[in-house]
C-alpha positions in Angstrom: 23.6 -23.6 69.8 22.6 -26.2 72.2 19.8 -28.6 71.6 17.1 -28.6 74.0 15.9 -32.1 73.3 12.5 -31.0 72.6 11.6 -31.4 68.9 9.0 -28.9 68.9 11.3 -26.2 70.5 14.0 -27.1 67.9 11.7 -26.8 65.0 10.3 -23.5 66.3 13.8 -22.1 66.9 14.8 -23.2 63.3 11.7 -21.6 61.8 12.5 -18.4 63.7 16.1 -18.4 62.5 14.9 -19.0 58.9 12.4 -16.3 59.2 15.0 -13.9 60.6 17.3 -14.8 57.7 14.6 -14.3 55.2 13.9 -10.9 56.7 17.4 -9.8 56.8 17.9 -10.9 53.1 14.8 -9.2 52.1 15.7 -6.0 53.8 19.2 -6.1 52.2 17.7 -6.7 48.7 15.4 -3.8 49.2 18.1 -1.5 50.3 20.3 -2.6 47.4 17.4 -2.1 45.0 16.9 1.4 46.4 20.5 2.2 46.0 20.7 1.1 42.4 17.4 2.9 41.8 18.7 6.1 43.3 21.9 5.9 41.3 20.2 5.1 38.1 17.5 7.7 38.4 19.7 10.6 37.1 20.7 8.5 34.1 17.1 7.5 33.3 16.0 11.1 33.7 18.7 12.4 31.3 17.6 9.6 28.9 14.0 10.6 29.1 14.9 14.3 28.7 17.0 13.5 25.6 14.1 11.5 24.2 11.7 14.2 24.7 14.0 16.8 23.0 14.4 14.4 20.1 10.6 14.0 19.7 10.1 17.7 20.0 12.8 18.3 17.3 11.2 15.7 14.9 7.7 17.2 15.6 9.1 20.7 14.9 10.7 19.5 11.6 7.6 17.8 10.6 5.5 21.0 11.3 7.9 23.0 9.3 7.9 20.5 6.4 4.2 20.5 6.4 3.9 24.3 6.2 6.4 24.3 3.3 4.4 21.7 1.4 1.2 23.7 2.0 2.9 26.9 0.9 4.5 25.4 -2.2 1.3 23.6 -3.2 -0.6 26.9 -2.9 2.1 28.5 -5.2 1.9 25.7 -7.7 -2.0 26.0 -7.8 -1.6 29.7 -8.4 1.0 29.2 -11.1 -1.3 26.5 -12.7 -4.3 29.0 -12.8 -2.0 31.7 -14.3 -0.6 29.4 -16.9 -4.1 28.3 -17.9 -5.3 31.9 -18.2 -2.3 32.9 -20.1 -3.2 30.0 -22.6 -6.6 31.2 -22.9 -5.6 34.7 -23.5 -3.2 33.7 -26.3 -5.7 31.3 -27.9 -8.3 34.1 -28.0 -5.8 36.7 -29.4 -4.2 34.2 -31.9 -6.8 31.7 -33.1 -5.2 30.9 -36.5 -1.7 30.4 -34.9 -3.3 28.1 -32.3 -5.1 26.0 -34.7 -1.8 25.7 -36.8 0.2 24.6 -33.8 -2.5 22.1 -32.8 -2.4 20.5 -36.4 1.3 20.4 -36.4 1.4 18.8 -33.0 -1.2 16.3 -34.0 0.9 15.3 -37.2 4.1 14.8 -35.2 2.3 12.7 -32.6 0.5 10.7 -35.2 3.9 9.9 -37.0 5.5 8.9 -33.7 2.6 6.5 -32.8 2.5 5.1 -36.3 6.2 4.2 -36.4 5.9 1.9 -33.3 
């Protein structure tokens, strides 16, 4: 490159060269980013798809566990109601035996607590 001897022209030429270099570098960086992005996109999509499947699996398991807990809770409540009803029926049909068992149980518990 030859110097023109004019400081303003030299400064303008230098500014243009720098601007051109910046533009070329910027364009190259954008192209590299686009290339990496295009290459990484399928991997990111696979990861996202896998994450969605994992969340769906966990949500399905949680829903199934919830349904099981609700079902077992209902069965337990029904068993409790049946047990209480069976006890009432036994007490009504065998009052003397029930009082005898209650006295024995009270005696045994009293002895256990007194020994401590």
